[in-house]
C-alpha positions as CSV (number, residue, x, y, z in Angstrom):
1,X,-0.2,0.1,0.4
2,X,0.7,3.3,-0.8
3,X,2.7,5.5,1.9
4,X,1.4,9.8,2.2
5,X,3.8,11.7,2.3
6,X,3.9,15.9,2.3
7,X,4.9,16.9,-0.6
8,X,3.0,13.9,-3.1
9,X,1.8,15.1,-5.7
10,X,-1.7,12.7,-5.4
11,X,-4.7,11.4,-7.6
12,X,-8.0,10.8,-5.6
13,X,-11.0,10.6,-6.8
14,X,-11.7,13.3,-9.6
15,X,-9.1,15.8,-8.0
16,X,-5.6,16.3,-8.1
17,X,-3.3,17.7,-5.8
18,X,-0.5,18.0,-3.4
19,X,0.1,16.3,0.3
20,X,-0.3,19.8,2.0
21,X,-0.9,18.4,6.0
22,X,-1.0,14.3,7.4
23,X,-2.2,14.4,10.8
24,X,-0.2,13.0,13.9
25,X,-2.5,10.8,14.5
26,X,-2.9,9.5,10.4
27,X,-6.6,10.2,11.2
28,X,-6.5,12.6,8.1
29,X,-4.7,14.6,5.2
30,X,-5.3,17.2,3.6
31,X,-4.9,18.2,-0.8
32,X,-4.2,21.4,-1.9
33,X,-6.1,21.1,-4.4
34,X,-6.2,25.1,-5.8
35,X,-4.2,28.6,-4.6
36,X,-4.5,32.3,-5.1
37,X,-2.5,35.0,-4.0
38,X,-3.8,37.5,-1.8
39,X,-4.6,41.1,-3.0
40,X,-2.4,43.2,-1.2
41,X,-4.3,44.7,0.9
42,X,-5.3,41.0,2.6
43,X,-1.6,40.5,2.8
44,X,-1.6,43.3,4.9
45,X,-4.1,42.3,7.3
46,X,-2.1,38.9,7.3
47,X,1.1,39.3,6.4
48,X,2.2,35.3,7.7
49,X,0.1,33.8,4.8
50,X,0.1,35.7,1.3
51,X,-1.9,33.3,-0.7
52,X,-5.4,30.9,-0.5
53,X,-5.4,27.6,0.2
54,X,-8.1,25.0,-1.1
55,X,-7.6,22.4,1.2
56,X,-9.9,18.6,0.6
57,X,-9.6,16.8,3.4
58,X,-8.8,12.6,2.8
59,X,-9.7,10.3,6.2
60,X,-7.1,7.2,7.0
61,X,-9.4,4.8,5.1
62,X,-10.0,6.6,1.6
63,X,-6.0,6.7,2.0
64,X,-6.3,3.0,0.1
65,X,-7.2,5.5,-3.4
66,X,-4.2,8.2,-3.3
67,X,-1.9,7.5,-6.5
68,X,0.4,8.6,-6.1
69,X,1.8,10.2,-9.5
70,X,5.3,12.7,-8.4
71,X,6.9,14.3,-5.6
72,X,8.7,17.4,-5.4
73,X,11.6,18.3,-2.7
74,X,9.5,21.3,-0.4
75,X,6.3,23.3,-1.3
76,X,8.3,26.0,-2.7
77,X,8.9,24.0,-5.5
78,X,7.4,23.1,-8.7
79,X,8.2,19.6,-8.7
80,X,11.2,17.4,-7.8
81,X,10.6,14.7,-10.4
């Protein structure tokens, strides 16, 4: 069985995206399916986050439906392999 890791690009049902977070208890993970840059006003209000991230929740019992596509070294890389 595929063992999901952060920064893996996966396909799940009709969605594709990067694994963004895995819960420490391995109860769920999130898949980033969209990113949008904030406008200057919103960046000024919350400078910690410069983008909006659309995440989908995938529970542990659904991980067997994940299909591994590729990986990246970090969130700052587009694609490593």
